[in-house]
C-alpha positions in Angstrom: -13.1 68.1 40.8 -11.8 71.8 39.9 -12.2 72.5 35.9 -10.5 74.9 34.2 -12.0 78.1 33.1 -11.9 76.1 28.9 -14.1 73.3 30.5 -16.7 75.5 31.6 -16.9 78.0 28.0 -17.6 74.4 26.1 -20.2 73.9 29.2 -22.1 75.9 28.7 -22.1 76.1 25.2 -23.4 73.2 25.4 -25.7 73.8 27.6 -27.0 76.2 25.7 -27.6 74.5 22.2 -29.0 71.8 24.6 -32.2 74.5 25.3 -31.8 75.9 22.4 -33.0 71.9 21.0 -35.7 71.5 24.1 -37.2 75.4 23.3 -37.1 75.1 19.5 -35.7 78.9 19.4 -33.9 78.6 15.9 -30.3 80.5 15.2 -31.6 83.6 13.6 -33.4 84.3 16.9 -31.1 84.5 19.0 -28.6 86.0 16.7 -30.9 88.5 16.5 -30.9 89.4 20.0 -27.4 89.6 20.2 -27.1 91.3 17.8 -24.8 88.6 15.7 -25.1 85.7 13.3 -26.4 83.2 13.1 -22.9 80.8 12.9 -22.0 82.6 15.7 -24.5 81.1 17.6 -23.6 77.7 15.6 -20.2 78.1 17.4 -21.4 79.2 20.9 -23.3 76.0 21.0 -20.8 74.2 20.1 -17.8 75.2 22.5 -15.6 76.9 19.5 -16.9 80.5 20.6 -17.1 82.4 24.1 -19.4 85.2 25.1 -18.9 88.6 26.7 -20.9 88.7 30.3 -24.4 90.2 28.6 -24.2 88.1 25.8 -24.1 85.6 28.6 -27.8 87.2 30.4 -29.6 87.8 27.2 -28.5 84.7 26.3 -30.4 82.8 28.8 -33.3 85.6 29.1 -33.9 84.9 24.9 -34.5 81.0 27.0 -35.8 82.3 29.9 -34.6 79.9 31.4 -33.3 80.7 35.7 -30.6 81.4 36.8 -29.6 79.3 39.5 -31.1 76.4 36.8 -28.6 77.2 34.1 -26.2 76.7 36.6 -27.2 73.2 37.1 -27.7 72.5 33.5 -24.1 73.4 32.3 -22.7 72.3 35.9 -23.8 68.7 34.6 -22.4 69.2 31.5 -18.4 69.7 32.8 -17.8 66.3 33.1 -18.9 65.4 29.0 -17.4 68.9 28.0 -14.0 67.9 30.2 -13.9 64.4 28.0 -14.4 67.1 25.3 -9.8 68.2 26.0 -8.4 65.1 26.1 
């Protein structure tokens, strides 16, 4: 199944929020790594705000996750993300 970029953006946000929760990393730490505020981190986690490529790299590095694991997790979230678009 092919998804549009909005679904991927939501799946990325869902994945990042899940990882943040799993690793007990607070929004303030992620915000500092991205040079942004905690509210923006919350919006990213809810799929309300998109990240730049640079922000995504910094976020994944901060969460200490290999890229291939991140991509697998995003793909696993696609059906759930797509259901939010209906």
